[in-house]
C-alpha positions in Angstrom: 0.0 0.0 0.0 1.2 3.5 -0.8 2.6 5.6 2.0 -0.3 8.1 2.0 -0.1 11.5 3.7 -1.9 11.7 7.1 -5.0 13.9 7.5 -3.3 15.5 10.4 -0.4 16.8 8.3 -2.8 18.0 5.7 -4.8 19.8 8.4 -1.5 21.5 9.6 -0.8 22.6 6.0 -4.2 24.1 5.4 -4.1 26.1 8.7 -0.7 27.4 8.0 -1.9 28.6 4.6 -4.9 30.2 6.3 -3.0 32.0 9.0 0.3 32.7 7.1 2.1 32.3 10.4 3.5 29.2 12.1 2.8 30.3 15.6 -0.9 31.2 14.9 -1.4 28.1 12.9 0.0 25.9 15.6 -2.4 27.5 18.1 -5.3 26.9 15.8 -4.3 23.2 15.6 -3.7 23.0 19.4 -0.1 21.8 18.9 3.3 23.3 19.4 5.0 25.2 16.6 7.7 22.5 16.3 5.0 19.8 16.0 3.3 21.7 13.2 6.5 22.4 11.4 7.7 18.7 11.6 4.3 17.6 10.3 4.6 19.7 7.3 8.1 18.6 6.6 7.0 15.0 6.9 4.2 15.8 4.4 6.8 17.2 1.9 9.0 14.1 2.3 6.0 11.8 1.7 4.9 13.7 -1.4 8.5 14.2 -2.6 8.0 17.9 -3.4 8.8 21.2 -1.6 5.5 22.8 -0.6 7.0 25.8 1.3 10.1 27.9 0.6 11.6 29.0 3.9 14.3 31.3 5.2 15.0 32.5 8.7 12.4 35.2 8.8 9.7 34.3 6.3 8.2 31.6 4.1 6.0 31.3 1.0 4.0 28.5 -0.6 5.4 27.1 -3.8 3.1 26.6 -6.8 2.6 23.0 -6.1 2.1 23.9 -2.4 -0.8 26.1 -3.4 -2.4 23.3 -5.4 -1.9 20.8 -2.5 -3.5 23.2 -0.1 -6.6 23.5 -2.3 -6.9 19.8 -2.7 -6.2 19.2 1.0 -9.2 21.5 1.8 -11.4 19.4 -0.4 -10.2 16.2 1.2 -10.7 17.4 4.8 -14.1 18.7 3.9 -15.1 15.4 2.4 -13.8 13.6 5.5 -15.9 15.9 7.7 -19.0 15.2 5.6 -18.3 11.4 5.8 -18.1 11.6 9.6 -21.4 13.6 9.7 -23.0 11.1 7.4 -22.2 8.2 9.7 -22.9 10.1 12.9 -26.3 11.3 11.8 -27.4 8.2 10.0 -31.1 7.9 10.4 -31.3 11.2 12.2 -30.7 14.0 9.6 -31.8 16.8 11.9 -29.0 16.3 14.4 -25.5 17.6 14.9 -24.0 21.0 14.0 -24.5 23.3 11.0 -22.1 26.1 10.4 -24.5 28.6 8.9 -23.4 31.8 7.1 -25.7 34.7 6.4 -25.4 38.1 4.8 -25.8 41.3 6.9 -29.0 42.4 5.1 -30.8 39.2 6.1 -29.1 38.0 9.3 -30.6 40.6 11.8 -34.1 40.0 10.4 -34.3 36.3 9.9 -31.7 34.4 11.9 -33.4 34.7 15.3 -36.5 33.1 13.8 -34.4 30.3 12.3 -32.7 29.7 15.7 -36.0 29.6 17.5 -37.4 27.2 14.8 -34.5 24.8 15.3 -34.8 25.0 19.1 -38.5 24.1 18.9 -38.7 21.6 16.1 -35.1 20.2 15.9 -33.6 20.4 19.4 -30.8 18.1 18.4 -29.6 20.4 15.7 -27.1 23.1 16.7 -26.5 26.2 14.5 -23.1 28.0 14.6 -23.7 31.4 13.0 -21.4 33.6 10.9 -22.4 37.0 9.3 -20.4 38.3 6.3 -20.6 39.4 2.8 -21.7 37.1 0.0 -18.3 36.8 -1.6 -16.6 35.9 1.7 -19.3 33.5 2.7 -19.1 31.7 -0.7 -15.3 31.5 -0.2 -15.7 30.0 3.3 -18.2 27.5 1.9 -15.9 26.4 -0.8 -13.1 25.9 1.7 -15.3 23.8 4.0 -15.3 26.4 6.8 -19.1 26.7 6.5 -21.7 24.1 5.7 -24.7 26.2 4.6 -25.5 29.8 3.6 -28.5 32.0 3.5 -28.1 34.4 0.7 -30.1 36.8 -1.5 -30.4 35.4 -5.0 -29.6 35.7 -7.8 -25.9 35.2 -7.2 -23.3 33.2 -9.0 -23.5 29.8 -7.3 -21.4 27.9 -9.8 -20.2 24.7 -8.1 -22.9 24.9 -5.4 -26.5 23.8 -5.1 -29.1 26.3 -4.1 -32.7 26.2 -2.9 -35.1 29.1 -3.0 -37.0 29.5 0.3 -38.9 32.8 -0.2 -39.0 36.3 -1.7 -38.4 39.6 -0.1 -39.9 42.7 -1.9 -38.2 46.0 -2.0 -39.9 49.2 -0.7 -38.9 52.8 -1.4 -38.4 54.6 1.9 -38.5 58.3 2.5 -39.2 61.0 5.1 -42.9 61.8 5.6 -42.3 65.5 4.8 -40.5 64.7 1.5 -43.2 62.3 0.5 -45.8 65.0 0.5 -44.4 66.5 -2.7 -43.9 63.2 -4.5 -46.2 62.5 -7.4 -47.3 58.9 -7.9 -46.2 57.0 -9.7 -42.7 58.0 -9.0 -40.5 58.9 -12.0 -36.8 58.4 -11.2 -35.8 60.8 -13.9 -37.6 63.6 -12.0 -35.8 62.9 -8.8 -32.8 65.2 -7.8 -29.4 63.9 -8.7 -27.6 62.1 -5.8 -30.8 61.7 -3.9 -30.9 57.9 -3.6 -28.7 56.3 -1.0 -27.5 52.7 -1.2 -25.2 50.3 0.6 -21.5 49.8 -0.2 -20.9 47.7 -3.4 -19.8 44.6 -1.5 -23.3 44.2 -0.2 -25.2 42.3 -2.9 -28.5 44.1 -2.0 -27.2 47.2 -3.8 -26.9 45.3 -7.1 -30.2 43.5 -6.4 -32.0 46.8 -5.7 -30.6 48.6 -8.8 -31.6 45.7 -11.0 -35.0 44.9 -9.4 -36.0 48.6 -9.2 -34.6 49.3 -12.7 -32.5 52.1 -11.4 -30.4 52.7 -14.4 -29.5 56.4 -14.0 -26.4 56.4 -11.8 -26.6 60.2 -11.5 -29.5 59.7 -9.1 -27.4 57.6 -6.7 -25.5 59.4 -4.0 -21.7 58.6 -4.1 -21.8 58.1 -0.3 -22.3 54.4 0.4 -23.6 53.2 3.8 -22.2 50.2 5.6 -25.6 48.9 6.9 -29.3 49.2 6.5 -29.6 50.9 9.8 -27.2 53.6 8.6 -29.4 54.1 5.5 -32.4 54.5 7.8 -30.7 57.3 9.8 -29.6 59.1 6.7 -33.0 59.1 5.1 -34.6 60.0 8.4 -32.4 63.1 8.3 -34.1 64.1 5.1 -31.0 63.6 3.0 -32.8 61.6 0.4 -34.5 58.2 -0.2 -33.4 54.6 -0.3 -34.7 51.1 -0.9 -35.2 48.6 1.9 -36.2 44.9 1.9 -39.7 44.2 3.3 -38.0 41.7 5.7 -36.3 44.6 7.5 -39.4 46.7 7.6 -41.5 43.9 9.0 -39.1 43.5 11.9 -39.3 47.2 12.9 -36.3 48.9 11.3 -38.4 52.0 10.7 -39.7 52.1 14.3 -39.2 55.5 16.1 -38.5 57.2 12.7 -40.5 59.6 10.6 -40.1 57.4 7.5 -42.7 55.8 5.3 -42.4 52.9 2.9 -44.1 53.0 -0.5 -44.1 50.8 -3.6 -41.4 51.6 -6.1 -42.5 52.3 -9.7 -43.0 49.5 -12.2 -43.4 45.8 -11.5 -43.1 44.8 -7.8 -39.3 44.5 -7.3 -38.0 41.8 -5.0 -35.0 39.6 -4.2 -35.1 35.8 -3.7 -34.0 34.3 -0.4 -32.2 31.0 -0.8 -30.0 28.4 0.8 -26.7 27.4 -0.8 -24.5 24.3 -0.1 -21.7 22.4 -1.6 -22.6 19.8 -4.2 -20.4 17.2 -2.5 -22.1 17.4 0.9 -23.7 14.3 2.5 -26.3 16.4 4.3 -28.6 17.4 1.5 -31.6 15.9 3.3 -30.8 18.0 6.4 -30.5 21.2 4.4 -33.6 20.6 2.3 -35.6 19.9 5.5 -34.4 23.1 7.1 -35.1 25.0 3.9 -38.7 23.9 3.8 -39.1 24.9 7.5 -37.6 28.4 6.7 -39.9 28.6 3.7 -42.9 28.1 6.0 -41.5 30.7 8.4 -41.3 33.3 5.6 -44.7 32.4 4.3 -46.1 32.9 7.8 -44.8 36.5 7.7 -47.2 36.9 4.8 -44.8 38.5 2.4 -46.6 39.6 -0.7 -45.6 37.7 -3.8 -44.5 39.4 -7.0 -46.6 38.9 -10.1 
């Protein structure tokens, strides 16, 4: 039988690549720095190739080292999935799910998802992470997360996705400003730089521009907010208008403000809410069951459906 590399040494290598520091990587692996270094050297000897170029003060991964790291991540992820498959055999709604969610959904949905699991699936534990779509998809690909809640559409090449609901957009403005607005609203008649949106890394910005057919960039203010709550405060100060998802409005983001939400012009704009997971996962049954439960939760909110 071939002298195969150990999973432990692959684990060391992946964490060193992630941390880019021997000391931090060793702490992440709960071993000494010398143990981690020896494990990686042993891995190089087994493979017969140099994975890391070292000197006294720094190191860098070789080209083959980068490729080995990428494949090692996949191997470790598949091993984790294998363990979960056996451990949860016959009981799909048990164990841990490392769940990622974007900031424009997390504050308005995750608490309901957690309560749902506590009530209906008490043996299922959710470990939550909030981040941007791009970073969450990267973490999912690396096996650092198991499941994502995202706003669709998004490029999910290499992943499976499941739509669980829709989230309409509303146009939000100060009550005083709304008094002079003629319905239906004509974007071209709005002042330049009067529409405020989130920073570009938040996918809701692209979704809102597309769904609301906001093609004239001159109407968008160059200042980009970091959160929906910041947008609310800016609009409440009569600086302009914005678009907010119905999910945020339903959970009270406009409470204690002088803002009103109205339907944007044109066809009812919305974003899809969906689950995303790796194609290679062994927990498809678990994720689909959870997805159907979330779907019922969103329907119970009585979100209006687009035509």
